[in-house]
Residue, then its C-alpha position, 0 to 999 in steps of 0.5 A: x189837165x191843168x186849167x190855162x189861165x192864171x189871174x194875178x193880183x196885178x190884174x194880169x192874165x197868164x195864158x199857157x199857150x200849149x194847153x188844149x183850151x188855149x184858143x177857147x180861153x183867148x177868144x173868151x178873154x179878149x173882149x175885156x183884156x188886152x194883150x201885152x206879151x206873147x212869147x212862145x209859151x205864156x201869153x200875158x193879158x192885162x185887165x184895163x179900165x178901158x178894156x172893161x168899159x168897152x166890154x161893158x158898152x158891148x153888152x158884157x157884165x161883171x157876172x159874165x166876166x167872172x164866170x169866164x175867169x172862174x171857169x178857166x183859172x187854175x188858181x183862186x182869183x185874188x180879191x183885189x181882181x174881183x174888186x177892180x173889175x166890179x168897180x170899173x164895170x159899175x163906172x160905165x153908166x154910173x154918170x149918164x148924160x140926158x136931155x131935159x127939154x133943151x138942156x144937157x144934164x149929167x145924172x147919177x144915182x150916186x148924188x154926192x159922188x157926182x157932185x164931188x167929181x164935177x167939182x174936179x178942176x178939169x170938170x168944173x169949167x163946163x158946169x152951169x148949174x148944180x140942180x141937186x138930187x144927182x143932176x147937174x146941168x152943163x153948158x151948151x155945146x160942151x157935151x164932148x168936152x165934159x165927156x172927154x174931161x170925165x174919162x180922163x179922171x176915170x168916169x166914162x159917161x153913158x150918153x143918152x142926150x140923143x141926136x139930131x136927125x139931120x136933112x133927109x137923103x133917101x138911099x136904098x141898098x141894090x139887090x144886084x150891084x151895078x158891077x152885076x153881083x148879088x149884093x146883100x149884107x153878110x150876117x155879121x155886117x147886119x149885126x154890126x149895123x144893128x149894134x150901132x144903129x140900136x133901133x134908132x134909139x139914144x143907145x145907138x148912134x155913136x161907137x166904133x165897129x171893129x172888123x178885119x181888113x178885107x171884111x167890108x167895113x165900107x159895107x157897114x157904113x153903107x148899111x148904116x147910111x140905108x137905116x138912117x137916110x140922112x145927109x152924110x159926111x164921111x172922112x177917109x185917109x187919102x183920095x184913093x180911099x175917097x174914090x173907093x167909098x164913092x164907087x162902092x156907093x154908086x155901085x151898091x146903092x141907088x144914090x144919084x152920083x151927082x148927090x156925092x161930093x168930094x172934098x179933097x185937095x183936087x175938088x171941094x164939092x159939098x153934096x148931101x154925101x160928102x167924102x173928105x180926106x183927113x189931110x184936107x181937114x187939117x190943112x192950115x198955112x202954118x202951125x199957128x194958123x187956123x184950120x181952113x176947112x173945119x167949117x165943112x162940119x157945119x156946111x150941111x146939116x149932117x145926120x151921120x159922120x163916118x170916120x174911116x180908119x178911125x184909129x188914124x184920126x188926127x188930133x185936130x179932128x178930135x178937137x172938132x168932133x167934140x163940138x158936134x156930139x149931137x150928130x151921129x158918129x160911127x167909127x170903122x177900123x181893124x184895130x182900136x190901137x192907137x200908137x199915140x195912146x188916144x184910145x179914151x178920146x176915141x171912147x169918149x168923142x166917137x163912142x165905145x166899141x159897139x161891134x167886134x169879131x175875131x179875125x179867125x172866126x171870119x176866116x173859119x167862115x171864109x169871109x176873109x182869107x186864111x193867112x199864113x205868117x212867116x218871119x224870116x231873119x237874115x244876118x247883118x253883113x260884116x261890112x255893116x257890123x261896126x257902123x251898126x254897133x256905134x250908131x244911135x238907137x233910131x239909126x240902128x233901127x234904120x241899118x237893120x231895116x235897109x239890109x241889102x241881104x233882104x233883097x235875095x229873100x225877096x227874089x226867092x219869094x218871087x220865084x216861089x210864088x210865081x203868078x201870084x199877085x204880090x205887094x212888097x211893103x216898106x217904110x223907107x223910100x230909099x230902100x224901096x227905090x233900090x228894090x224897084x231899080x233891082x227888080x224893075x217893078x212899079x213903086x208907089x209912094x206918098x209922092x206919086x200922083x193920085x192919078x198915077x197911083x189909081x192907074x197902077x192899083x187898077x192895073x194891078x187889080x185886073x192883072x196887068x201888073x202882078x208885083x207892086x211896090x208900096x210905101x206906107x200909103x198903102x197901109x190903109x183903106x186900099x182895095x186890092x182884092x186879088x193880092x195873095x202875097x205880101x212881103x214886108x221889108x221894113x215897118x214903123x218901128x213897133x207899130x201893131x196897128x201897121x202890122x195888122x193893116x199890112x196883113x189886111x191888104x191880102x185878106x180879101x177872100x180868094x176864088x181858089x184856095x182862099x190862102x194868103x201869104x204874109x212874109x216879114x224880113x228882118x235883120x237877126x239880133x238887131x233893134x228890128x228884131x226886137x221891135x218886130x216882136x211888138x209889131x205882131x202883138x195884135x195879130x197874135x191876139x187874133x190868133x195868128x202865129x208867125x213861123x220863124x226861119x233863119x236864112x238856111x231854113x228859108x232857103x231849104x224850104x223855098x229853093 
């Protein structure tokens, strides 16, 4: 039997899908390689500097990676690949940031290399004094800036400078939640907390935990707060997510509700535990004005800052985060993919990936639902063909996305899944309004008032509403545990993280068969089809496959 992997000199790995060892090898290489392409028979992974640094930060070493590659590679591995992996793995930890008395010092066993690197014009403004013997003092309060500058020239800093404890905030987790359910951290949640906390030492305290939607990232945050017992600032995507965090804290800990503050467009109370939205933090009167609420980072002596959905962290918050590196920082996300390419900023300013677990592992343990993914391809009507052919690329995508033929697919799926809790998800408001008008289902968009949103979500949770139409405002941090069918009618071009987040809306474990159904409806032979393939990359890497159907195949199965 042929081994399934071919390692190439350009640091790519070709992985044969039909090989019996495909799944085993996919899970083995994904911690240190990124999926680039996933056609039917051969998947292409790329080993990058950042993927190797994250692997090093999570505990893998050079020998671990080489053993994996040697075990599964069909041919001899090119020497250049060995050299690249060795060099990049050695770079993580080559430069260390430590605290000496009250000063911050960069140190390295490679004395001359450190001095050469720090004389780079992008790094030198942050240097205060060259101390000799592989030690360089940096200017105070520029801990984040120097780390950011160094990673951009290819040298990630291992930060051992430690953290301020923050003001105390006693907090214990309940054994029985107020809702009446038994509560305890699941084994993987406890592992995630321990990987971040690291016994309270300087090796812990900053980094990212990556868990599938529905796997309890909020609970990991709460577990970390219980370890540290310090005043905490929690940053979230929107007001609905803010309320969900608050409800979870009240339900599962002994914290006094009066000690939880909400900092949003509706309320601005600062308490020992404060939950704020990214929108309010980045609010300013005009593009040249100051951010009015950045002072929140210094209002209390926070010992921990939690960044929910860290892959969405706005650029201005990165800038502020560079100023508060002495605070412990926990990032939570389902995917570290950022469509703006700022993954290195997450690594240097929030911290490296500290814990990750394949989605399929949690599915097999029934911690998340088994998801069946289908792509349904419909034809573009004749009356739109000429309009499509002469349109610009962006307009072509919209014409294909808003194809009215999709409504017949929606109708059929609703009948087929009669009684299910169904989300219809899309990008274009005009399209969603048309669907709402035709089917008489409630619609939530960015302009829906927070109170009305919460009311509709609650009605959906308790079953008063079985079908809900949602725009991209529902992509993130929305807890809808009974949703078991999602119909995606349009999306944000080729956004991989959006695809993952939308699938995540239906992944919470189900009481009966623990199955969920994710349908993507696209227009065949259009720009939408091309972007759909890129959207699916991250989920393909996690082990999901899409059943592809044309209209004829679809109606044969679902009517």
